[in-house]
C-alpha positions in Angstrom: -0.1 0.1 -0.1 1.1 3.3 -1.1 2.2 6.0 1.6 0.6 9.1 2.0 2.7 11.9 0.6 3.1 15.5 1.4 1.5 16.3 -1.7 -1.5 14.2 -0.9 -5.1 15.6 -0.9 -6.1 16.1 2.7 -9.4 17.2 4.3 -8.1 20.7 4.7 -8.0 21.6 1.1 -12.0 21.0 1.3 -14.6 23.3 2.0 -18.4 23.1 2.8 -20.6 24.2 0.1 -22.1 27.1 2.3 -18.4 28.5 2.9 -17.6 27.9 -1.2 -21.0 30.2 -1.7 -20.0 32.3 1.1 -16.8 33.2 -0.2 -18.2 34.2 -3.3 -21.2 36.3 -2.2 -20.0 39.5 -0.2 -21.2 42.7 0.3 -19.8 45.9 1.4 -22.3 47.7 3.9 -22.2 50.9 4.5 -24.0 53.1 7.6 -23.2 54.3 11.0 -22.3 52.9 14.5 -25.2 53.2 17.1 -23.2 54.2 20.7 -23.2 51.5 23.2 -25.5 49.2 21.9 -23.2 46.0 22.1 -24.6 42.9 20.8 -22.5 39.4 21.9 -22.5 36.8 19.9 -24.8 34.0 20.8 -28.0 36.6 21.6 -30.4 34.9 19.5 -28.2 32.6 17.3 -25.9 35.8 16.1 -22.6 34.8 14.8 -19.3 37.0 14.2 -18.7 36.7 10.3 -15.5 35.6 10.9 -16.2 33.3 13.9 -14.5 34.9 16.8 -15.8 35.6 20.0 -16.1 39.5 19.4 -18.7 41.7 20.2 -21.0 43.0 17.6 -22.4 46.4 17.8 -25.7 47.9 16.7 -25.4 49.8 13.6 -27.9 51.8 11.5 -27.2 50.5 8.0 -28.1 53.1 4.8 -26.8 50.9 1.9 -24.8 48.0 0.2 -23.0 47.1 -2.8 -22.8 44.0 -4.4 -21.1 42.5 -7.8 -20.0 46.4 -8.0 -23.7 48.1 -8.1 -24.5 50.3 -5.2 -27.8 50.0 -3.5 -29.4 52.7 -1.2 -32.2 51.3 1.1 -35.4 52.9 1.4 -35.5 52.7 5.1 -32.4 52.7 7.3 -32.4 49.1 9.0 -30.8 48.5 12.4 -28.4 45.4 12.4 -25.6 44.1 14.5 -22.9 44.4 12.7 -18.9 43.8 13.5 -16.1 46.2 13.8 -16.2 48.1 10.8 -13.2 48.5 8.4 -12.9 52.2 8.5 -14.8 55.2 6.9 -16.9 55.0 3.8 -14.7 54.7 0.8 -17.3 54.0 -2.0 -20.7 54.5 -3.6 -20.5 58.5 -2.8 -21.1 57.7 0.9 -19.8 60.8 3.1 -16.5 59.5 4.8 -16.7 61.8 7.7 -20.5 60.6 8.7 -20.9 56.6 7.4 -18.6 53.6 8.0 -17.8 50.8 5.6 -17.8 47.0 6.6 -16.3 44.7 3.7 -16.6 41.4 2.3 -19.5 40.1 4.6 -20.8 37.0 3.5 -24.4 37.4 2.3 -25.5 34.3 4.5 -24.1 35.4 7.4 -26.4 35.2 10.3 -26.7 38.8 12.5 -29.4 40.5 14.3 -31.9 42.9 12.7 -34.1 44.9 14.8 -37.6 46.4 13.3 -38.5 49.6 15.3 -42.2 50.9 15.1 -44.4 53.4 16.5 -47.7 52.0 18.4 -49.5 52.7 21.6 -48.1 51.3 24.9 -51.3 48.9 25.0 -50.9 47.4 21.3 -47.4 46.6 22.3 -47.9 44.8 25.5 -50.8 42.7 23.5 -48.3 42.0 20.9 -46.3 39.8 23.6 -49.7 37.9 24.8 -48.9 35.1 22.2 -47.6 32.2 24.0 -51.0 31.4 25.3 -52.6 31.9 22.4 -54.9 28.8 20.5 -52.9 28.2 17.4 -56.4 27.9 15.5 -56.8 31.8 16.2 -55.2 34.6 14.6 -52.5 36.3 17.2 -52.7 39.5 18.2 -49.4 40.4 16.3 -50.9 39.4 13.0 -53.8 40.8 13.4 -52.1 44.0 13.8 -50.0 43.2 10.5 -53.1 43.0 9.0 -54.7 46.1 10.4 -51.0 48.2 9.2 -51.3 46.7 5.7 -55.1 47.1 4.7 -55.7 50.7 6.1 -53.3 52.3 3.6 -54.2 50.3 1.0 -57.8 51.3 1.4 -56.9 54.7 1.2 -55.9 55.6 4.5 -53.0 56.9 6.0 -49.9 55.3 8.2 -50.6 56.8 11.3 -49.3 53.9 14.0 -52.1 51.4 14.6 -54.0 52.2 18.0 -56.7 50.1 18.8 -58.5 52.8 20.5 -58.9 54.9 17.6 -61.9 54.4 14.7 -61.1 53.8 11.1 -62.1 57.4 10.7 -59.1 58.6 12.3 -57.4 56.8 9.6 -59.0 58.5 7.2 -61.1 56.3 5.5 -64.5 57.2 4.2 -67.4 55.0 3.4 -65.8 53.7 0.5 -62.5 53.0 1.9 -64.6 51.3 4.3 -65.6 48.8 1.9 -62.1 48.4 0.3 -60.4 47.7 4.1 -63.3 44.5 4.6 -62.5 43.6 0.9 -58.8 43.7 1.8 -59.3 41.8 5.0 -61.2 39.2 3.6 -60.2 38.7 0.5 -56.4 39.6 -0.1 -53.9 36.7 -0.3 -50.8 39.0 0.5 -52.5 41.1 2.8 -55.6 39.9 4.7 -56.3 36.9 7.2 -55.5 34.6 4.3 -51.6 35.6 4.2 -51.7 33.5 7.7 -53.6 30.6 6.3 -56.9 32.0 7.7 -60.3 32.4 6.0 -63.1 35.3 7.1 -66.4 35.1 5.8 -67.1 38.0 3.8 -70.3 39.0 6.0 -68.1 39.1 8.8 -67.1 43.2 8.5 -70.3 43.8 6.5 -71.4 46.3 9.2 -68.2 48.6 10.4 -68.4 51.9 9.8 -66.1 54.9 9.6 -66.7 55.1 13.7 -65.9 51.3 14.3 -63.0 50.8 16.8 -59.9 48.9 15.5 -60.5 47.1 18.8 -63.8 45.8 17.9 -62.6 45.0 14.4 -59.7 43.0 15.8 -62.0 41.3 18.2 -64.5 40.2 14.9 -61.3 39.2 13.1 -60.1 36.7 15.4 -63.5 35.6 16.6 -64.4 34.7 13.0 -61.7 34.0 11.2 -60.9 30.3 11.1 -57.8 28.4 9.8 -57.6 26.8 6.4 
């Protein structure tokens, strides 16, 4: 049997598929660092992109470049990032205001925070999901439906407050009809997006003066898991 020579291929010459893809698919990211917002690796599955035990820091990301193309985000995103590589040096971002993170693998797992303005009562209700029957829509799912369907029906983008009425969000009689249709019938924005069905007549009695709390209760009581 031939002995293994020093030039023989070993396991060290191989990479996993994900490592190979990650090496080819990298991003340069631009943004600003949030002061005193440290995130430790391991938090909610967060990893350091270089697999070292160094803290990450929350950053406001405003854009990135991929394959030579610069992309500006419509809304800045809060993302846990490693130590930046220095002041921004591309995509026309001002180096006196922004930094750059280079060669980040696009399959890296990090922490993404989505911040929204809402009433205290609504925020607290969103946390009451553990004991909710899985045959009912959760409070956070109903909030998402209201948040999406009201503007689509012609209303404004005011934060969802269950104590307010449809009129507060700028919906008139026709807007209320459109809103009810979206909630019951839209596969992208209504109850169907969460695999529920709601009879078309369930919201037939709502008016511009209907409170969102009453509408939310009706949706939760009458929506059936499909």
